[in-house]
C-alpha positions, 0 to 999 in steps of 0.5 A: 506498483502499489504504494500504501502510505498513511498520514503524512506519508500519503503526500510523499507517496503521491509525489513518488507516484507522480515522479514514477509516472513521468518515467512511465511507471504505473503506481496506485496509492492507497491510504489505509486510514480512509477506510475502516475497517481496512479494505482487505479485498481492496488491498489484495485487488491492488496488489494483484493488479500491480503484479504483487509489487507493494511498498508500504511507507510510514513516518512515525513511532514503531508503536503505531506502525502498520508496515508489519501487519499489512504485508503479513495480512496481504500475504495471508490473503494471497495464500488463502486465495490460491 
């Protein structure tokens, strides 16, 4: 599973990953705010490596959200690579 979280949600994503690891679930956590421009290929590789399982986490006002564009971007990248 890949969890993408930015800003304050990275800490929560890391805590969730640690809890899931205790149950035997492998999780990758990506903070898209650490790479500019966004690493499209890196995100795509992470989602592919986790069998298409993606969780996008955010905690702020809707005006600054990335949860809609990010899954859309990954969907387009995946379809283009077929």
